[in-house]
C-alpha positions in Angstrom: -0.1 -0.1 0.0 1.4 3.5 -1.0 0.8 6.5 1.0 -0.5 10.0 0.0 -0.6 13.3 1.6 -3.8 14.2 3.3 -5.4 17.6 3.2 -3.4 18.6 6.2 -0.1 17.6 4.9 0.3 14.1 6.7 1.0 11.1 4.8 -1.9 8.6 5.3 -2.2 5.2 3.6 -3.7 5.4 0.1 -7.3 3.6 0.1 -7.8 1.0 -2.6 -11.5 -0.3 -3.7 -11.5 -2.7 -0.5 -10.2 -0.3 2.1 -11.8 2.9 0.8 -14.8 2.2 3.2 -12.6 2.1 6.5 -10.5 5.2 5.3 -13.7 7.3 4.6 -15.0 6.5 7.7 -12.0 7.4 9.6 -12.1 10.5 7.8 -15.6 11.2 9.3 -14.4 10.2 12.8 -15.7 6.7 12.8 -13.8 3.5 13.4 -14.9 0.4 11.6 -14.1 -3.4 12.2 -14.8 -6.3 10.1 -17.2 -8.9 11.5 -17.6 -12.6 10.6 -21.1 -13.8 10.0 -19.8 -17.4 10.2 -18.1 -17.5 13.4 -19.3 -14.0 14.8 -15.8 -12.7 15.7 -14.3 -9.4 14.7 -11.1 -8.7 13.4 -8.7 -5.7 12.4 -6.8 -4.7 10.2 -9.5 -5.1 7.5 -9.4 -8.2 5.5 -11.8 -9.7 2.9 -11.9 -13.0 4.7 -12.1 -14.1 8.4 -8.5 -14.9 9.9 -10.2 -17.1 12.4 -12.5 -19.4 10.4 -11.4 -18.3 6.8 -14.9 -17.6 6.0 -15.6 -14.8 3.2 -18.7 -13.9 4.9 -17.5 -10.7 6.7 -19.1 -7.2 7.0 -18.2 -3.9 8.1 -19.4 -2.9 11.4 -19.1 0.5 13.4 -16.8 0.2 16.3 -17.2 1.9 19.7 -13.9 3.6 19.8 -13.2 2.3 23.2 -9.8 0.2 23.9 -7.6 -0.7 26.5 -4.0 -0.4 26.4 -2.1 -3.7 26.0 1.5 -2.5 25.4 3.5 0.7 24.0 6.9 1.9 23.0 8.1 5.4 22.7 9.9 5.9 19.2 12.7 8.2 19.4 14.3 7.6 16.1 12.6 6.6 12.9 14.4 7.1 9.8 11.5 6.0 7.4 9.6 9.0 5.9 7.0 10.5 7.3 8.0 9.3 10.5 11.5 10.9 10.9 9.9 14.1 11.5 7.3 13.1 14.0 9.7 11.7 16.8 9.2 11.1 19.4 5.8 9.3 19.4 4.1 6.5 21.2 3.5 3.4 19.2 0.8 1.1 20.9 -1.3 -1.9 20.6 -4.7 -1.6 22.2 -7.6 -4.2 22.8 -10.6 -2.8 21.1 -13.7 -3.2 23.1 -15.0 -5.3 20.0 -12.2 -7.9 20.9 -9.4 -7.6 18.2 -6.0 -5.9 19.0 -4.9 -2.9 16.9 -1.6 -1.1 16.2 -2.0 2.5 16.6 -0.6 5.7 18.3 -1.2 7.1 21.7 -1.7 10.8 21.5 -2.7 13.8 24.2 -0.9 11.6 26.8 3.0 11.6 28.1 4.6 8.3 28.2 4.8 8.5 32.1 1.0 8.6 32.4 0.6 5.3 30.7 -0.6 2.3 32.3 -1.3 -1.3 30.9 -5.1 -1.6 31.0 -6.0 1.9 31.0 -9.2 3.1 29.1 -8.7 4.6 25.9 -10.9 6.3 23.1 -10.3 6.8 19.5 -9.5 10.1 18.0 -9.1 10.8 14.3 -6.2 13.6 13.7 -6.0 13.8 9.9 -8.4 11.0 9.4 -6.3 8.2 11.1 -7.3 6.5 14.0 -5.2 7.1 17.0 -6.1 6.9 20.8 -6.2 9.0 23.9 -6.9 8.3 27.5 -10.8 8.0 27.8 -12.3 11.3 29.2 -9.3 13.4 27.9 -10.6 16.9 27.3 -10.1 17.7 23.3 -7.1 19.7 22.7 -7.5 22.8 20.5 
């Protein structure tokens, strides 16, 4: 997948025919997951088949945007564009309320404030889903 500059100048993945639904929702501040209608399990990242039972009977479903922090690491150096200009940032894995784990970035929170299992909520700066501590006042 290639990346393209968003209207705000940040690089975001370039949607293809399959992922366009996901990225269009994210641009509107909504998080989607895929759910299998055969085994009923949700999964993320979006795929055209269920990674649990291999069924192709999967649909888009709105997610709550709630998650808990599983693990994280502060990235101080990343030589790959566009990340080299964004350091330091907090890369994380979160457990979505719907069940799947998701790689993301933690924003509006210092590394010293993070705790495994802390409640998070999705935010969509530049149309990309990221997470912040639940109940954090929006930044201006």
